[in-house]
N, C-alpha and C positions, 0 to 999 in steps of 0.2 A: 223432803225435799226443798229447792228454793229457787225465785225468779221471781223479776219484777216488770209490771207494766202500769197503765195509770188511765187518765180519765177517758170514756168512750161513748158511745152512743150506748143507746137503751137494749139494744140488738146489735151482734154482729154479722160481720157476713159467713153465708152459709159455707158450709163442709167443702164448698170447693178443691178441687185439686189441681196442679200442676207440676211437672215433672220438670226438675234441675238438669239444665245443661250440661254440668260437668260436674264429676265428686273427686275432688283431690285429695288424696292419702300421701301422708310425708310420717316417716318413722322419726321420732324424734328422741333419743335417750337422755337417759338420766347422767350418763357415764363419759359421752364422748361428742356427740355431736346433736347440737340443735339445728333445726330447719324450719323453715317456711313452708307455704303452699308449694304445689310442686312448680317450676318453671320462675317462680321467685330467686332472683339472682343475688338475693342480698345476703352477706356474709355473717353467718351466725356470729353473736359476738362470743367472747372470752366466758368459757365454761369454768366452774370447779369442777376440781379433782374427785372423782367419786369411787373409790374400787369395787363398787357392787353390792358389799356386806356392812352390815350394819356394824360400825368401827373393824374393818376387817372380820369379822366373824364368820366371812362366807356363804353369807345370804343368797339368794337366785338377785341375778341384774336385773334392775327394772327397766322398763323402756317403754314410751307412749307411744302408739300409731295414732298419728294425727287427721282428722275427718273437718275438712272445712267446709261446714254447711252451706254459707255465703260471704260475701265480702261487705254487705253493710250495713250502715250503722239505723239500727232499727230499737235495739235494746239495749241495758246492760246488766242482766241476769238470764239467767236460765234452767230447765228442770229436767227431768223428766218422770214417767210412768207408763202405764199402757191406757193409754188414752180411745184406742179402740177396741179393747178387750177379745185380742186375739192373742194372750200369754207373752207377745214381745213387748221389750219396752220400746216407745217412741219418747222422741227430744223435742220439746215446748222451747223456742227461744221468740219472744217477743210476740207479734202477732201470729204466728202461724206455728205447727206441729208436725213434724217430721217424722214419717212413718218406718219403725223399725224392719228388720234389723239394719239394712244399709243406708236409710235415712235420706233416698234420694226421692218419694213421693211427698210432695211438701201441702198440706191441708191448711187452708184461714182458718181463725177464730175469729180476727176481725179484720178492716179493710189495711193491707201493708202500708207503711210509710216509711220512707229512708230519710233521716234524718241529718242536719247539716251536721259536719262533727267537731266544729267550732261550739255547738252548740248542746242543748241534754236531750234526751229523749222522753216518752213518759210512761217506762217502763224501767220500775227496778228492782224489782223484786217479784216471783212468782212460788206457789207453794201448792202444791196439788193434794187433794183430798177429797172424798164423795160427801158434800157436803149435805145434797138431799135424801141419801139412801138408796138410789136408784139403781145402785151395781156399776157406775160408770164416775169415773175420775174428773172432779171439775178444777177450777182454776181459782187460786185466789192470788189476787194482782195487786201489787203497792207500787204507786207512780210515782212520779216526782216526786219530793218531799213535801209534805205542806198540805198536800192534796187529796184527793181519795182515794180509800181502797175499795174494790170492788171485788167478787167472787161470780165468776162465768159460768154455765150450766153445761155440761155437756152434753150435746144435744142425742148423743148415743146412736143408736142402729137406723134412727129416720135422717142421720145427716143433715140437719136443719142451723137454723143460725144458735151461736151460742148467746144465751140471754145473761144480760147483766143483773146482779142484786149488789145494791151498796151495802159494804161493811160499815164504814167511818166514814165520816165528811172528808174530816183530814186527820193523816197520817204524819207526824212530826218525826225529826229522828232521822239518820241515813244509815242503820242498821236494825229496823227491826226484826224480831225473831218470833217465828212461829211455830210454838213449842207447848206441852202439857206442864203448864205454870202450875198449876192447883192440886194437878195429882188426879183430878176426875176419869182420866181415860180418853178426853177430847182435847186437841192443843188450842190454844190463846194464842192470840196475836198480841205481842208484847211489844209496844210503842210509846212515843210521849206525843200530848196533844193538851193544849191549853196549857203550857208550860209546865205541867206534871208528867210524873210517869205513869204508867199502867198497862192494861191489857183489855182486850176486849174478848166476848166468848158469842157464840152464837144463842139464838134464841130455839131450844129444844122443840117448842112446840112449832116454832116455823121457820124453818130455814131459810125462807127469803127475804126476811126482817132485819133491820140494820142491826149489827150487833150492840149487845149496852159495853161502853167504859168503865171500867172500874180503876181509878185512881190509886195509887200505892203510896203518894207523898204529896207534900204540901206545893203549891208554884214554887216551882227553883228555876225561872229563867229557860228552861227546855225550849227549844224552838225547833223550826225547819231543819238546819242543816246542822245538829247538833251531833258529834260524832260518836262512837262508842257505843255497844251496850249488848250485853250477852245476862246468858241466866243458867245456874247451876248452884248446885248444896255448896255452899261456901262452909258451913259450921257445922256441918254431919249430925243435921238433925233430921235429914231424910225430905225437906223439903226445901224446891227449889230456892235460891235468891235472884235480886235481880243486882245487876252490876252496871254502871256507866263510868265515864272516866274519871270521875273525881271521888266517887266512893259505891256502896251497895247496900241495898235495904233488903234486911232479913225477914223472910216471911214470918208470921205471926202463926199459933195454935191454931186459929179460926180467923176463917175470911168472911164471916158473918156482919153484914152492914159496911163492908168496906172499909177496915180500919186503916190507919196510916201505918205504914213498916218500917219499924226500927232500922234508921239509917248508920251507917258508917263513914266515917270519913278516909278514904285510900287514893291515892293518886295513881292511876295505871296510865300514865303519859298525856301528852296535850288532847289526846282524840282520835282514836283510829279505827277501826272498822268492828266486825264482832270478837266477841270477848268470851273466852271457854273456859270453863274451870274442870280442873283434873287435876288427881295427884300426880305430879308432873316426878318426884323425885324418890318415889316409893315409901315415905317416912307415915302415912296412912291420914294425912293433913291434904284436903285439896289445896291448889295454887291456881294461878290464874297466868292466860299467856293471848296477848293481842299484839297487833300492829299499833305503833305509837303515834302516826300523824297521817292520815290519812293522805293529805296532800304535802305530806314531807316524805320522812324516811322512819326508818325504825321496826325494831321487833323484838320484842321482849317475854322472857315469863318472869311472873313476879312470886317469889316464892313467901306461903304463910306460915308466923313462927308457928308452934303449938298453941292449941286451939285455948288453953286454960294459962298461956303467958301472956296474950295481949301483945303489943306494940304495931308497927307496922310491917308492909310486905318489903320483902328485901327482892330488888330487879336485879334480873340476869339477864345481859345484853347478850343478843343472837344476832342483830344489824345495827348497828348505829343509828341513833336517828339524827343524823348529819349528812350532808352532800356527801357520797364515797368517790375514792381518786378514779380516773377516768380507767385505769387499769386494775379496781379492785375488782376479787374472785368473785363480790356479788355487790350487784347494781341493783338496787330494788327501789324506786320514786315510784308516790302515790301507791302504797299499799291498801290499796280502800277496800282489800275482800280477804276473809280469812277464813280456811277451814282446819280443825283438828281432828285426822282419821290414820287406822292404821293402814298405810300404803302395800307397808312391803309381808305383813303379816307376821311381826315377828309378836306381836303382843303391847308393842309400845304405840302410843297415840304419835304422829309424824304430822307436821306445819306443812299446809299449803298455802301460799300466795303468791302474787304478783303484783306488776305496777298496771295500774288503772291509767291509761293512756289518755292522755290528752282531759285527764279529769277536771284542771284547770287547763288552760290553753295556754303557752307559752306566748309571751309576747314575739313581737318582732313580726319575722317570716317565718314562722314552726315548717317543721319536716313532717309531713305523715310518713312517709319511708322510716320513720326511726324505730328503733327498737321498742319492743313492748313485752317484758320478761315474765315469765311463768317457772317459778320454781318449786320444789319440796324438800323440807329438809326432816332428813331422819335421824329421829329419838332414838340416842342410845343411851347407854351406861357408860360410865368414867371410871378410874382406874379403883374408886371405892366401891364398884359396883353400884350406885345409886346416882351420882351427880348427873344430870342430865346433859348429854352432849347432843349438839345438832348440827349434821352435816350436809349442806348446803348442795343441791344437784340442779341443774336449768332443767325445763321441760322443753322450754320452746323460748323464743324471741322474737315472735313475730303474731304476738297474741295477747296476753298480758292477762287481767281479772278486769269485770266491771264494777260493779257494786257487789256482786255477789256469786261466789264459787258454790257448786252444787255438785257433790260426789258421791258416788256410790256404784253397785255392780249394773251397767247398762245394757251389757252383754250376756250375762249369765254365766260369766266365767269363774265367778268368787272374788274375781279381783278389783277393787275400787278402781273406778274411772270417771274423768274429771269433764265439765262441763261449763264453759266460759261463752259468754255474749258481750261487743262491746263495741268500739268505737272503730277496729279493727275487722269488726264481722262477728260470725256466731262458729265456735267451734267443739269438736268432742275430742276427747284423747282417751284412748282405749289401751288399758295397761297391757301388758305384756312380760313375761319372764322366760330367762333359759338357764 
């Protein structure tokens, strides 16, 4: 799970609760009509055609019911988990959590602030885990690039304040990952700091202590606003490797003493968002999928040659890295977040991405009512039974993505749902099928 926020006081506001005046629910299908918040007269953008089946194979039609949590700019990420221990998933978006299953009851984690959409928030990523072992899910928060990360301690049944604990004083890069990189069963935070790539892990003796940073590279000029980062086993040795836009670092057999990781140069575009490793063409060799330019355009998958052959990855373009025509089937500007998940349950991992609205504010007098599109790309197989195909489907044109996409089963119906938060507001998309 994932999300983001940033610097805050040492303690947060108490578990106060307020009722939201209205909950707007919209059906946004992946095959015919995209909708905004109820009462919004905006005309949906042109939608790509999608027959509802994987390459015409008769799979169920995928649709999404859009729930608008609010229309303020409080963060650019969101996550979910059972905050209050009642067995029902809740949604976290910035300074608030929304009690499931209807998300109408709102609780404060820290004082709420609505930011100017022409600027940025202090909330870029959020990840959930029980860090202190007390049985309650806590929240790991990564703020504005180049600033600190903290974790916030769930007050549990006491309904008290969320205490803040420093994780790292500086987290650089715009796509940090929270995953079990070392194979020890405990996730680490993978990020850049002091021009180096590395990871930080918690102190098992003191969960409230700052985490230790382990560099895996020499200083390479990585900065606060470096784009593109991912984790996955590229070389088939069962040890996750770390990728960035210009190459990847192979994990050594031992991590004792923080040895440098072996680097291989490989261009994966000018710098997008999250990077995922998966065998996308079914040849037994891991490939890479990533957006290409977080503040531009493009989505590609990169085919790895056989492991014993060497050579460079072969790029296969899904969405070109260039401004589209006004009537293009897919318009995808500033794809600043990406997820890879089996949306339709056919066993193939699909891609979900969208437009980060005003990631860089357009010049002149920009229109805040302009579309912000959210897509999923159905992963299928070509005529040879192996070559990947990617069929686009518009989920919504009035939300887009922030700096993070969180996807998982929010309402316990076994189908993946989508959570986003950005300058348009905070949204939950519950999947439905017929």
